[in-house]
C-alpha positions, -999 to 999 in steps of 0.1 A, spaced: 510 -771 -677 486 -790 -697 477 -782 -732 446 -769 -729 458 -740 -705 488 -733 -730 463 -729 -754 437 -709 -739 464 -686 -721 480 -679 -758 450 -680 -776 431 -651 -753 461 -630 -754 464 -637 -790 424 -626 -801 424 -599 -775 452 -578 -788 436 -587 -826 405 -572 -816 421 -538 -801 409 -517 -829 393 -539 -854 362 -529 -870 343 -555 -847 355 -532 -815 339 -501 -835 306 -519 -840 307 -531 -800 313 -491 -792 290 -477 -819 260 -507 -805 267 -498 -770 255 -461 -778 224 -476 -788 212 -504 -769 221 -516 -732 259 -533 -729 246 -565 -715 226 -574 -745 252 -562 -768 283 -579 -754 259 -610 -749 249 -613 -788 290 -604 -793 293 -638 -773 273 -657 -790 286 -650 -827 320 -651 -814 315 -687 -800 299 -700 -834 324 -684 -856 357 -693 -836 341 -728 -830 342 -733 -876 374 -712 -871 388 -739 -845 377 -767 -866 393 -754 -899 423 -752 -880 424 -789 -864 415 -805 -897 447 -781 -915 472 -790 -886 463 -826 -889 467 -827 -926 499 -806 -928 535 -810 -916 541 -788 -885 570 -772 -900 553 -755 -932 523 -750 -902 546 -731 -878 565 -713 -910 529 -705 -920 517 -694 -890 546 -670 -885 540 -654 -918 504 -649 -908 510 -632 -876 537 -609 -892 507 -603 -919 481 -596 -891 507 -571 -878 508 -555 -908 470 -552 -913 471 -541 -876 493 -508 -883 471 -505 -915 437 -498 -888 403 -510 -896 372 -489 -903 334 -497 -901 323 -497 -940 291 -479 -943 266 -509 -944 286 -522 -908 280 -486 -894 243 -491 -909 236 -524 -896 255 -510 -865 234 -482 -859 198 -500 -871 176 -502 -837 154 -532 -836 131 -552 -810 163 -575 -799 199 -560 -791 210 -595 -786 198 -607 -818 206 -575 -839 248 -575 -828 248 -614 -832 241 -614 -864 262 -580 -870 295 -599 -852 284 -633 -874 287 -615 -907 315 -591 -896 335 -619 -884 338 -641 -914 371 -632 -929 381 -612 -904 419 -610 -890 404 -625 -857 387 -653 -876 419 -662 -893 443 -661 -865 421 -681 -846 427 -709 -874 463 -698 -871 457 -710 -833 442 -739 -840 466 -756 -861 493 -750 -833 475 -774 -804 464 -808 -813 440 -831 -795 410 -817 -778 425 -799 -746 446 -774 -777 409 -777 -797 390 -764 -763 414 -745 -750 419 -720 -785 383 -719 -788 374 -709 -751 404 -684 -750 400 -668 -786 360 -665 -776 368 -653 -741 397 -629 -754 374 -613 -782 345 -606 -754 366 -591 -732 387 -568 -754 346 -563 -769 334 -554 -734 366 -533 -729 359 -513 -758 323 -507 -745 331 -498 -713 360 -476 -721 336 -458 -750 311 -450 -726 335 -437 -699 360 -416 -722 342 -412 -752 357 -417 -787 394 -403 -774 410 -436 -767 446 -432 -783 441 -456 -814 472 -453 -830 491 -459 -798 471 -493 -794 470 -500 -826 511 -497 -828 511 -517 -796 490 -545 -811 510 -550 -843 545 -553 -822 530 -580 -801 519 -594 -837 554 -588 -851 571 -607 -816 545 -636 -819 555 -644 -854 588 -636 -855 587 -666 -821 570 -689 -843 590 -687 -870 625 -691 -849 606 -720 -834 598 -737 -870 635 -737 -875 646 -747 -842 627 -779 -841 631 -790 -876 
């Protein structure tokens, strides 16, 4: 399997898991109660594509500048941290809740701006940077960008759909614990790999 497909698959899985229970998913649910789902999903897609392009660029530059062992070890620690962050949970601040509830003439523009601002410094952005340090060359960069973007859009799309079908009765605690376990497993795998390939 080529580096593009590996980067695409891993990035999709990691970001999909990172997005479960994230504040962006909560924003998607809130937007979906005010606007039609398709414009909200389009706005999420635009914001995610831009934020993850920047994230991949930063990660690629870091990956090219630092030794592989230290990058892998830092990535392992980062994923263990993402696991703890996921266990802690994520809530919308009052300002983010207000942005998501504010009606405007364009749901696409409103969702794009709100999601772009919400994603800056968020764990999905940091996870994308971390992933981009692991895959080199254009195939890896494009694979991480495409996988992370699609993973987030699919997770938020499912949140919108589930929210419309089930309301707010989703088992948030179980989702958080499952996502955290996957982050811990990925972090341990990266740490083991770093030491085995040293």
